[in-house]
FIKOLZA-1660 file (N, C-alpha, C; in steps of 0.1 Angstrom, whole numbers, plus 5000, padded with zeros to 4 digits):
% residues 194
   i   px   py   pz ch aa at
   1 2879 6968 6229  A  X  N
   1 2896 6964 6235  A  X CA
   1 2894 6972 6249  A  X  C
   2 2899 6965 6261  A  X  N
   2 2901 6971 6273  A  X CA
   2 2909 6983 6274  A  X  C
   3 2907 6990 6285  A  X  N
   3 2917 6999 6288  A  X CA
   3 2930 6995 6294  A  X  C
   4 2932 6983 6296  A  X  N
   4 2947 6976 6300  A  X CA
   4 2953 6975 6287  A  X  C
   5 2946 6970 6280  A  X  N
   5 2954 6969 6263  A  X CA
   5 2957 6983 6258  A  X  C
   6 2951 6991 6262  A  X  N
   6 2955 7006 6257  A  X CA
   6 2968 7009 6265  A  X  C
   7 2969 7009 6277  A  X  N
   7 2976 7015 6289  A  X CA
   7 2984 7002 6297  A  X  C
   8 2991 6996 6291  A  X  N
   8 2996 6983 6302  A  X CA
   8 3004 6990 6315  A  X  C
   9 3003 6987 6326  A  X  N
   9 3005 6993 6338  A  X CA
   9 3019 6992 6339  A  X  C
  10 3028 6985 6332  A  X  N
  10 3041 6985 6335  A  X CA
  10 3048 6993 6323  A  X  C
  11 3041 6997 6316  A  X  N
  11 3048 7008 6306  A  X CA
  11 3048 7023 6312  A  X  C
  12 3061 7028 6312  A  X  N
  12 3063 7040 6317  A  X CA
  12 3057 7053 6307  A  X  C
  13 3056 7051 6295  A  X  N
  13 3050 7058 6288  A  X CA
  13 3031 7061 6290  A  X  C
  14 3029 7045 6292  A  X  N
  14 3013 7047 6291  A  X CA
  14 3010 7054 6307  A  X  C
  15 3019 7054 6316  A  X  N
  15 3014 7057 6328  A  X CA
  15 3014 7074 6328  A  X  C
  16 3023 7080 6320  A  X  N
  16 3025 7094 6318  A  X CA
  16 3013 7098 6306  A  X  C
  17 3006 7088 6298  A  X  N
  17 2996 7091 6291  A  X CA
  17 2984 7092 6299  A  X  C
  18 2983 7082 6308  A  X  N
  18 2970 7082 6317  A  X CA
  18 2973 7097 6325  A  X  C
  19 2983 7098 6331  A  X  N
  19 2985 7112 6339  A  X CA
  19 2979 7124 6335  A  X  C
  20 2985 7125 6322  A  X  N
  20 2982 7138 6311  A  X CA
  20 2972 7137 6301  A  X  C
  21 2960 7133 6302  A  X  N
  21 2953 7131 6294  A  X CA
  21 2951 7144 6284  A  X  C
  22 2944 7143 6274  A  X  N
  22 2945 7154 6263  A  X CA
  22 2934 7164 6270  A  X  C
  23 2933 7174 6265  A  X  N
  23 2923 7184 6268  A  X CA
  23 2915 7191 6257  A  X  C
  24 2903 7194 6257  A  X  N
  24 2897 7202 6246  A  X CA
  24 2902 7216 6240  A  X  C
  25 2913 7222 6252  A  X  N
  25 2918 7233 6248  A  X CA
  25 2933 7229 6240  A  X  C
  26 2938 7235 6245  A  X  N
  26 2954 7236 6237  A  X CA
  26 2957 7223 6239  A  X  C
  27 2966 7214 6228  A  X  N
  27 2973 7204 6230  A  X CA
  27 2987 7204 6237  A  X  C
  28 2989 7218 6236  A  X  N
  28 3004 7222 6247  A  X CA
  28 2998 7229 6259  A  X  C
  29 2999 7220 6270  A  X  N
  29 2996 7225 6282  A  X CA
  29 3007 7236 6289  A  X  C
  30 2999 7242 6295  A  X  N
  30 3004 7257 6302  A  X CA
  30 3015 7257 6313  A  X  C
  31 3015 7245 6320  A  X  N
  31 3023 7242 6332  A  X CA
  31 3016 7229 6339  A  X  C
  32 3021 7221 6332  A  X  N
  32 3016 7208 6338  A  X CA
  32 3020 7202 6352  A  X  C
  33 3014 7196 6362  A  X  N
  33 3027 7195 6373  A  X CA
  33 3032 7178 6369  A  X  C
  34 3045 7181 6372  A  X  N
  34 3056 7171 6366  A  X CA
  34 3055 7161 6380  A  X  C
  35 3046 7162 6392  A  X  N
  35 3048 7150 6399  A  X CA
  35 3036 7141 6398  A  X  C
  36 3028 7142 6389  A  X  N
  36 3019 7132 6387  A  X CA
  36 3020 7119 6383  A  X  C
  37 3033 7113 6378  A  X  N
  37 3039 7103 6381  A  X CA
  37 3054 7100 6384  A  X  C
  38 3059 7090 6387  A  X  N
  38 3069 7088 6395  A  X CA
  38 3078 7080 6384  A  X  C
  39 3092 7083 6377  A  X  N
  39 3099 7093 6383  A  X CA
  39 3088 7108 6374  A  X  C
  40 3091 7120 6378  A  X  N
  40 3083 7130 6372  A  X CA
  40 3085 7133 6358  A  X  C
  41 3074 7136 6354  A  X  N
  41 3075 7138 6337  A  X CA
  41 3073 7151 6332  A  X  C
  42 3084 7159 6325  A  X  N
  42 3083 7171 6322  A  X CA
  42 3076 7174 6309  A  X  C
  43 3060 7175 6309  A  X  N
  43 3052 7173 6297  A  X CA
  43 3055 7185 6286  A  X  C
  44 3056 7182 6276  A  X  N
  44 3055 7195 6263  A  X CA
  44 3044 7196 6256  A  X  C
  45 3038 7185 6252  A  X  N
  45 3027 7183 6244  A  X CA
  45 3015 7171 6249  A  X  C
  46 3006 7171 6245  A  X  N
  46 2993 7162 6252  A  X CA
  46 2983 7164 6242  A  X  C
  47 2985 7159 6233  A  X  N
  47 2973 7159 6224  A  X CA
  47 2965 7145 6222  A  X  C
  48 2953 7144 6215  A  X  N
  48 2946 7134 6213  A  X CA
  48 2956 7120 6210  A  X  C
  49 2964 7122 6202  A  X  N
  49 2973 7111 6198  A  X CA
  49 2987 7110 6203  A  X  C
  50 2993 7122 6204  A  X  N
  50 3007 7122 6207  A  X CA
  50 3013 7128 6222  A  X  C
  51 3023 7124 6227  A  X  N
  51 3028 7133 6239  A  X CA
  51 3041 7135 6237  A  X  C
  52 3046 7147 6241  A  X  N
  52 3060 7148 6242  A  X CA
  52 3065 7152 6257  A  X  C
  53 3078 7147 6259  A  X  N
  53 3081 7151 6274  A  X CA
  53 3097 7150 6273  A  X  C
  54 3104 7154 6284  A  X  N
  54 3118 7155 6286  A  X CA
  54 3124 7143 6288  A  X  C
  55 3135 7137 6283  A  X  N
  55 3140 7123 6287  A  X CA
  55 3147 7126 6301  A  X  C
  56 3147 7115 6308  A  X  N
  56 3151 7116 6319  A  X CA
  56 3164 7114 6320  A  X  C
  57 3170 7107 6311  A  X  N
  57 3183 7105 6309  A  X CA
  57 3188 7113 6299  A  X  C
  58 3185 7126 6299  A  X  N
  58 3194 7130 6284  A  X CA
  58 3204 7129 6277  A  X  C
  59 3205 7126 6265  A  X  N
  59 3221 7125 6259  A  X CA
  59 3226 7140 6259  A  X  C
  60 3218 7152 6255  A  X  N
  60 3222 7162 6257  A  X CA
  60 3211 7170 6263  A  X  C
  61 3212 7183 6265  A  X  N
  61 3203 7192 6272  A  X CA
  61 3193 7193 6261  A  X  C
  62 3180 7192 6262  A  X  N
  62 3168 7197 6257  A  X CA
  62 3162 7182 6248  A  X  C
  63 3170 7171 6252  A  X  N
  63 3164 7157 6247  A  X CA
  63 3151 7153 6247  A  X  C
  64 3142 7153 6238  A  X  N
  64 3127 7153 6242  A  X CA
  64 3122 7142 6236  A  X  C
  65 3113 7136 6239  A  X  N
  65 3109 7120 6235  A  X CA
  65 3095 7126 6230  A  X  C
  66 3093 7116 6220  A  X  N
  66 3077 7121 6213  A  X CA
  66 3072 7109 6210  A  X  C
  67 3060 7105 6217  A  X  N
  67 3054 7094 6214  A  X CA
  67 3039 7092 6214  A  X  C
  68 3034 7080 6210  A  X  N
  68 3020 7078 6209  A  X CA
  68 3013 7077 6221  A  X  C
  69 3001 7081 6223  A  X  N
  69 2994 7083 6234  A  X CA
  69 2989 7069 6235  A  X  C
  70 2985 7061 6225  A  X  N
  70 2979 7044 6228  A  X CA
  70 2992 7038 6227  A  X  C
  71 2996 7027 6234  A  X  N
  71 3006 7017 6236  A  X CA
  71 3011 7008 6221  A  X  C
  72 3018 7012 6212  A  X  N
  72 3022 7004 6204  A  X CA
  72 3036 7003 6205  A  X  C
  73 3042 6991 6206  A  X  N
  73 3057 6987 6208  A  X CA
  73 3066 6991 6196  A  X  C
  74 3062 6991 6183  A  X  N
  74 3073 6993 6174  A  X CA
  74 3063 7003 6163  A  X  C
  75 3071 7008 6154  A  X  N
  75 3066 7021 6146  A  X CA
  75 3057 7014 6133  A  X  C
  76 3060 6999 6129  A  X  N
  76 3051 6993 6125  A  X CA
  76 3038 6987 6128  A  X  C
  77 3034 6991 6142  A  X  N
  77 3021 6987 6149  A  X CA
  77 3015 6999 6150  A  X  C
  78 3019 7010 6144  A  X  N
  78 3009 7021 6146  A  X CA
  78 3001 7021 6135  A  X  C
  79 2988 7022 6134  A  X  N
  79 2980 7021 6125  A  X CA
  79 2978 7032 6115  A  X  C
  80 2978 7033 6104  A  X  N
  80 2974 7045 6095  A  X CA
  80 2964 7050 6097  A  X  C
  81 2962 7065 6099  A  X  N
  81 2952 7070 6102  A  X CA
  81 2956 7079 6113  A  X  C
  82 2947 7085 6121  A  X  N
  82 2950 7100 6128  A  X CA
  82 2962 7098 6136  A  X  C
  83 2966 7088 6144  A  X  N
  83 2981 7087 6149  A  X CA
  83 2989 7087 6141  A  X  C
  84 2995 7082 6129  A  X  N
  84 3002 7084 6121  A  X CA
  84 3003 7096 6113  A  X  C
  85 2991 7102 6113  A  X  N
  85 2989 7116 6106  A  X CA
  85 2996 7127 6122  A  X  C
  86 2991 7126 6133  A  X  N
  86 2997 7132 6143  A  X CA
  86 3012 7135 6145  A  X  C
  87 3017 7122 6142  A  X  N
  87 3031 7118 6145  A  X CA
  87 3037 7130 6132  A  X  C
  88 3033 7127 6121  A  X  N
  88 3039 7137 6108  A  X CA
  88 3035 7151 6110  A  X  C
  89 3026 7153 6118  A  X  N
  89 3023 7167 6119  A  X CA
  89 3032 7173 6132  A  X  C
  90 3035 7167 6143  A  X  N
  90 3040 7173 6153  A  X CA
  90 3057 7171 6154  A  X  C
  91 3060 7163 6144  A  X  N
  91 3077 7162 6141  A  X CA
  91 3082 7171 6135  A  X  C
  92 3078 7181 6125  A  X  N
  92 3085 7190 6123  A  X CA
  92 3083 7204 6130  A  X  C
  93 3071 7202 6136  A  X  N
  93 3070 7214 6146  A  X CA
  93 3077 7215 6160  A  X  C
  94 3080 7201 6164  A  X  N
  94 3090 7200 6177  A  X CA
  94 3103 7202 6174  A  X  C
  95 3107 7199 6159  A  X  N
  95 3120 7202 6157  A  X CA
  95 3123 7216 6154  A  X  C
  96 3113 7222 6149  A  X  N
  96 3117 7241 6149  A  X CA
  96 3115 7245 6163  A  X  C
  97 3107 7244 6172  A  X  N
  97 3109 7245 6185  A  X CA
  97 3118 7244 6194  A  X  C
  98 3124 7228 6192  A  X  N
  98 3137 7230 6198  A  X CA
  98 3150 7236 6194  A  X  C
  99 3151 7237 6178  A  X  N
  99 3160 7245 6170  A  X CA
  99 3158 7260 6178  A  X  C
 100 3150 7264 6178  A  X  N
 100 3145 7283 6180  A  X CA
 100 3150 7281 6197  A  X  C
 101 3143 7272 6206  A  X  N
 101 3145 7270 6222  A  X CA
 101 3164 7271 6224  A  X  C
 102 3170 7263 6220  A  X  N
 102 3182 7260 6222  A  X CA
 102 3192 7266 6214  A  X  C
 103 3186 7272 6204  A  X  N
 103 3197 7280 6195  A  X CA
 103 3207 7270 6190  A  X  C
 104 3204 7258 6184  A  X  N
 104 3209 7247 6177  A  X CA
 104 3203 7248 6162  A  X  C
 105 3216 7244 6156  A  X  N
 105 3213 7242 6140  A  X CA
 105 3212 7226 6136  A  X  C
 106 3216 7219 6147  A  X  N
 106 3217 7205 6144  A  X CA
 106 3210 7197 6152  A  X  C
 107 3203 7187 6149  A  X  N
 107 3197 7176 6158  A  X CA
 107 3197 7164 6153  A  X  C
 108 3194 7153 6161  A  X  N
 108 3192 7141 6155  A  X CA
 108 3174 7135 6159  A  X  C
 109 3168 7130 6149  A  X  N
 109 3155 7124 6151  A  X CA
 109 3160 7109 6152  A  X  C
 110 3160 7104 6161  A  X  N
 110 3160 7090 6161  A  X CA
 110 3147 7079 6169  A  X  C
 111 3146 7067 6158  A  X  N
 111 3136 7060 6164  A  X CA
 111 3139 7043 6163  A  X  C
 112 3141 7038 6176  A  X  N
 112 3146 7026 6176  A  X CA
 112 3131 7013 6178  A  X  C
 113 3133 7005 6168  A  X  N
 113 3122 6992 6172  A  X CA
 113 3128 6981 6171  A  X  C
 114 3128 6975 6186  A  X  N
 114 3130 6964 6191  A  X CA
 114 3144 6964 6204  A  X  C
 115 3145 6955 6210  A  X  N
 115 3154 6956 6215  A  X CA
 115 3170 6954 6216  A  X  C
 116 3174 6947 6199  A  X  N
 116 3184 6946 6192  A  X CA
 116 3187 6961 6185  A  X  C
 117 3176 6968 6187  A  X  N
 117 3179 6980 6178  A  X CA
 117 3178 6993 6189  A  X  C
 118 3183 6991 6201  A  X  N
 118 3187 6999 6215  A  X CA
 118 3172 7004 6219  A  X  C
 119 3160 6995 6216  A  X  N
 119 3149 7005 6222  A  X CA
 119 3146 6998 6237  A  X  C
 120 3148 7008 6246  A  X  N
 120 3146 7007 6261  A  X CA
 120 3134 7004 6262  A  X  C
 121 3124 7014 6263  A  X  N
 121 3111 7015 6265  A  X CA
 121 3103 7010 6251  A  X  C
 122 3095 6997 6257  A  X  N
 122 3090 6990 6245  A  X CA
 122 3075 6997 6241  A  X  C
 123 3076 7013 6237  A  X  N
 123 3062 7020 6233  A  X CA
 123 3069 7028 6224  A  X  C
 124 3064 7028 6213  A  X  N
 124 3067 7035 6200  A  X CA
 124 3073 7048 6202  A  X  C
 125 3085 7054 6202  A  X  N
 125 3087 7071 6205  A  X CA
 125 3100 7075 6198  A  X  C
 126 3098 7085 6195  A  X  N
 126 3110 7092 6190  A  X CA
 126 3118 7101 6194  A  X  C
 127 3132 7103 6200  A  X  N
 127 3142 7109 6203  A  X CA
 127 3145 7121 6196  A  X  C
 128 3145 7133 6200  A  X  N
 128 3146 7147 6196  A  X CA
 128 3163 7150 6203  A  X  C
 129 3173 7148 6199  A  X  N
 129 3187 7148 6205  A  X CA
 129 3195 7164 6199  A  X  C
 130 3194 7173 6206  A  X  N
 130 3203 7187 6200  A  X CA
 130 3215 7181 6201  A  X  C
 131 3221 7187 6189  A  X  N
 131 3236 7189 6189  A  X CA
 131 3242 7199 6186  A  X  C
 132 3251 7201 6197  A  X  N
 132 3255 7215 6201  A  X CA
 132 3269 7215 6196  A  X  C
 133 3275 7228 6192  A  X  N
 133 3284 7230 6183  A  X CA
 133 3297 7222 6189  A  X  C
 134 3307 7216 6180  A  X  N
 134 3320 7208 6183  A  X CA
 134 3315 7195 6191  A  X  C
 135 3303 7189 6194  A  X  N
 135 3300 7177 6200  A  X CA
 135 3296 7179 6213  A  X  C
 136 3295 7192 6219  A  X  N
 136 3297 7191 6233  A  X CA
 136 3284 7193 6241  A  X  C
 137 3282 7190 6250  A  X  N
 137 3268 7192 6260  A  X CA
 137 3271 7203 6268  A  X  C
 138 3258 7214 6266  A  X  N
 138 3261 7225 6277  A  X CA
 138 3264 7220 6289  A  X  C
 139 3266 7225 6300  A  X  N
 139 3265 7220 6314  A  X CA
 139 3255 7222 6319  A  X  C
 140 3249 7213 6326  A  X  N
 140 3238 7215 6338  A  X CA
 140 3246 7217 6351  A  X  C
 141 3237 7218 6360  A  X  N
 141 3240 7226 6375  A  X CA
 141 3251 7211 6377  A  X  C
 142 3248 7198 6376  A  X  N
 142 3254 7188 6381  A  X CA
 142 3266 7182 6376  A  X  C
 143 3268 7189 6362  A  X  N
 143 3280 7189 6355  A  X CA
 143 3292 7192 6363  A  X  C
 144 3303 7186 6360  A  X  N
 144 3316 7190 6366  A  X CA
 144 3328 7197 6351  A  X  C
 145 3331 7210 6355  A  X  N
 145 3335 7215 6347  A  X CA
 145 3327 7224 6336  A  X  C
 146 3335 7228 6326  A  X  N
 146 3326 7236 6316  A  X CA
 146 3318 7227 6306  A  X  C
 147 3323 7219 6299  A  X  N
 147 3314 7212 6291  A  X CA
 147 3325 7199 6288  A  X  C
 148 3319 7188 6284  A  X  N
 148 3323 7177 6280  A  X CA
 148 3321 7169 6267  A  X  C
 149 3329 7164 6261  A  X  N
 149 3329 7157 6248  A  X CA
 149 3316 7149 6252  A  X  C
 150 3309 7147 6241  A  X  N
 150 3297 7136 6242  A  X CA
 150 3303 7124 6234  A  X  C
 151 3306 7115 6236  A  X  N
 151 3311 7104 6231  A  X CA
 151 3304 7094 6228  A  X  C
 152 3311 7089 6215  A  X  N
 152 3306 7079 6209  A  X CA
 152 3290 7077 6207  A  X  C
 153 3288 7089 6194  A  X  N
 153 3274 7090 6189  A  X CA
 153 3274 7079 6178  A  X  C
 154 3283 7069 6172  A  X  N
 154 3280 7062 6165  A  X CA
 154 3268 7051 6170  A  X  C
 155 3266 7047 6181  A  X  N
 155 3259 7040 6183  A  X CA
 155 3247 7045 6191  A  X  C
 156 3235 7045 6191  A  X  N
 156 3223 7056 6197  A  X CA
 156 3228 7049 6215  A  X  C
 157 3223 7060 6221  A  X  N
 157 3227 7055 6236  A  X CA
 157 3239 7054 6242  A  X  C
 158 3248 7053 6233  A  X  N
 158 3262 7050 6241  A  X CA
 158 3266 7062 6245  A  X  C
 159 3274 7065 6253  A  X  N
 159 3282 7075 6259  A  X CA
 159 3277 7079 6273  A  X  C
 160 3281 7091 6280  A  X  N
 160 3277 7098 6290  A  X CA
 160 3262 7101 6292  A  X  C
 161 3256 7096 6296  A  X  N
 161 3240 7103 6302  A  X CA
 161 3239 7107 6315  A  X  C
 162 3234 7119 6318  A  X  N
 162 3233 7121 6332  A  X CA
 162 3217 7120 6337  A  X  C
 163 3215 7119 6347  A  X  N
 163 3199 7123 6354  A  X CA
 163 3193 7133 6349  A  X  C
 164 3181 7141 6346  A  X  N
 164 3178 7153 6344  A  X CA
 164 3174 7159 6353  A  X  C
 165 3182 7169 6354  A  X  N
 165 3180 7181 6367  A  X CA
 165 3168 7186 6365  A  X  C
 166 3160 7183 6377  A  X  N
 166 3145 7188 6374  A  X CA
 166 3145 7203 6378  A  X  C
 167 3152 7208 6386  A  X  N
 167 3149 7227 6384  A  X CA
 167 3152 7230 6372  A  X  C
 168 3160 7226 6365  A  X  N
 168 3164 7229 6352  A  X CA
 168 3153 7223 6341  A  X  C
 169 3147 7214 6345  A  X  N
 169 3136 7208 6336  A  X CA
 169 3122 7219 6338  A  X  C
 170 3123 7224 6346  A  X  N
 170 3110 7230 6348  A  X CA
 170 3111 7242 6335  A  X  C
 171 3118 7249 6340  A  X  N
 171 3120 7261 6331  A  X CA
 171 3123 7256 6313  A  X  C
 172 3130 7243 6309  A  X  N
 172 3134 7243 6300  A  X CA
 172 3124 7236 6289  A  X  C
 173 3112 7226 6295  A  X  N
 173 3100 7224 6293  A  X CA
 173 3091 7233 6290  A  X  C
 174 3091 7246 6299  A  X  N
 174 3082 7254 6297  A  X CA
 174 3086 7265 6283  A  X  C
 175 3099 7266 6282  A  X  N
 175 3103 7273 6271  A  X CA
 175 3102 7266 6258  A  X  C
 176 3101 7254 6258  A  X  N
 176 3102 7245 6247  A  X CA
 176 3085 7245 6243  A  X  C
 177 3077 7245 6254  A  X  N
 177 3060 7246 6251  A  X CA
 177 3059 7260 6245  A  X  C
 178 3065 7271 6252  A  X  N
 178 3063 7284 6245  A  X CA
 178 3067 7282 6231  A  X  C
 179 3077 7280 6227  A  X  N
 179 3084 7280 6213  A  X CA
 179 3075 7269 6204  A  X  C
 180 3068 7259 6208  A  X  N
 180 3058 7249 6201  A  X CA
 180 3046 7257 6200  A  X  C
 181 3039 7267 6208  A  X  N
 181 3029 7272 6207  A  X CA
 181 3029 7283 6198  A  X  C
 182 3043 7291 6196  A  X  N
 182 3046 7300 6186  A  X CA
 182 3048 7292 6170  A  X  C
 183 3049 7280 6171  A  X  N
 183 3051 7274 6157  A  X CA
 183 3035 7268 6153  A  X  C
 184 3028 7266 6165  A  X  N
 184 3016 7262 6159  A  X CA
 184 3009 7274 6156  A  X  C
 185 3009 7285 6164  A  X  N
 185 3002 7297 6160  A  X CA
 185 3009 7302 6145  A  X  C
 186 3019 7301 6142  A  X  N
 186 3027 7305 6128  A  X CA
 186 3020 7296 6118  A  X  C
 187 3019 7282 6122  A  X  N
 187 3012 7274 6111  A  X CA
 187 3000 7278 6106  A  X  C
 188 2992 7282 6117  A  X  N
 188 2978 7284 6116  A  X CA
 188 2975 7297 6107  A  X  C
 189 2983 7310 6110  A  X  N
 189 2983 7320 6103  A  X CA
 189 2986 7317 6086  A  X  C
 190 2996 7308 6084  A  X  N
 190 3001 7304 6073  A  X CA
 190 2991 7294 6064  A  X  C
 191 2985 7291 6069  A  X  N
 191 2978 7275 6062  A  X CA
 191 2963 7287 6057  A  X  C
 192 2964 7282 6044  A  X  N
 192 2952 7287 6036  A  X CA
 192 2939 7279 6037  A  X  C
 193 2928 7285 6040  A  X  N
 193 2918 7276 6042  A  X CA
 193 2908 7273 6029  A  X  C
 194 2906 7263 6024  A  X  N
 194 2900 7256 6011  A  X CA
 194 2885 7257 6014  A  X  C
% end
C-alpha cells in the first residue's frame, strides 16, 4: 500500500499525522511545536495508532479531537486490531484527563460518519466536548461579555463556534497532556502483571 493511500494530501488530519509522528518514547509529547502544520495543531497525544489535538473551531473550551493515525473515512472502515484497541484504550483516559483538567462533570463524546451525519473532515475522529454548568461556555480572551449560552446542542455542530485562541491553546494543551500522563501512570500502577 502506498504512502499516499495512508495519508491523503488533502486531509488535514493526515497532514497532522505526518507532521507529528509517534516516537519510541512517550505517546504524550512534552511540548510539540504547533506550527508544523497550517493551521496550527495543538497536539495532546501522538501514539503509533492514535492522535489527539484541540479542535480549531471548538464548541466549548477544551474541545478535543481523537483520531486514527492512518486514514479511515468512517468508523466502520477501522480494522479490528491494534487501531481499534488503541481507540478503546485512549478514549476513557482522554475523558478522565479532560474532566480533571477542566473541572467538569459532564462531556459529550461524539463521532459522525458521513456528510449527512455532520462529518466535516472525512477522517474518522471522536469529539470530546466539555459541558460546563448551566450550558455555559467559559469565556476566552476573544469572547464578549462574561459567558454566553451554548445554543442548539440538539444537532451536533450547530450553534456558535469561535476560532481557537492560540495563546490559550498552548497552555490548555499542555495542561491536558500533563493530566493524560498522570492517568497513564495511575493505570500502569494499578495494572496487575500476569
